[in-house]
C-alpha positions in Angstrom: 97.0 99.4 107.2 94.4 97.2 105.5 90.5 97.4 105.9 89.0 94.3 105.4 84.9 93.3 106.0 84.9 90.4 108.0 86.9 87.9 110.1 86.5 85.6 107.0 88.1 88.1 104.9 90.9 88.6 106.9 91.7 84.8 107.4 91.5 84.7 103.5 93.7 87.4 102.8 96.2 85.9 105.4 96.1 82.8 103.4 98.0 80.7 106.1 100.0 83.6 107.7 100.0 84.8 111.0 98.1 87.7 111.8 99.2 90.9 113.2 96.8 93.1 115.2 93.2 93.6 114.3 90.8 96.3 115.0 87.7 97.2 114.3 86.8 100.3 112.6 85.6 101.7 115.8 88.1 100.6 118.1 90.5 102.6 115.2 88.5 105.7 115.5 88.5 105.5 119.2 92.3 105.3 119.2 92.8 107.9 116.7 90.7 110.5 118.7 91.8 109.6 122.2 95.6 110.0 120.4 95.1 113.0 118.6 92.4 115.1 120.1 94.3 117.8 121.3 96.6 117.9 118.7 95.6 121.5 117.1 95.3 123.0 120.6 97.7 126.1 121.1 99.3 125.0 124.0 99.8 121.4 122.6 102.7 119.3 124.0 103.6 115.9 122.7 102.1 113.0 125.3 104.6 111.5 127.6 105.3 107.5 126.7 103.3 107.3 130.0 100.2 109.0 128.6 100.5 107.1 125.4 101.0 103.9 127.2 97.6 104.8 129.8 95.7 105.3 126.2 96.2 102.1 124.8 95.5 100.4 128.1 92.3 102.4 128.5 91.4 101.3 125.1 92.2 97.7 125.6 95.0 97.5 123.4 97.5 95.4 125.5 100.1 92.9 124.4 103.6 92.9 122.4 102.3 94.3 119.5 100.8 97.7 121.3 104.2 97.6 123.7 105.7 101.0 123.0 109.7 100.9 122.4 
């Protein structure tokens, strides 16, 4: 993971290479919260693939990069 200050900074860093997925810091925070908000609960169980897919879909994280194996 790399953090950049702008789209221009990403383009400069890529130097002509194809980018992977990019997210804003806000979207990354939303993803982390949705994925891990219940992790410290005493009755925690891992999310199912369907639950994880629903999290990604809800956040608009779609496409090949976000496809779960």
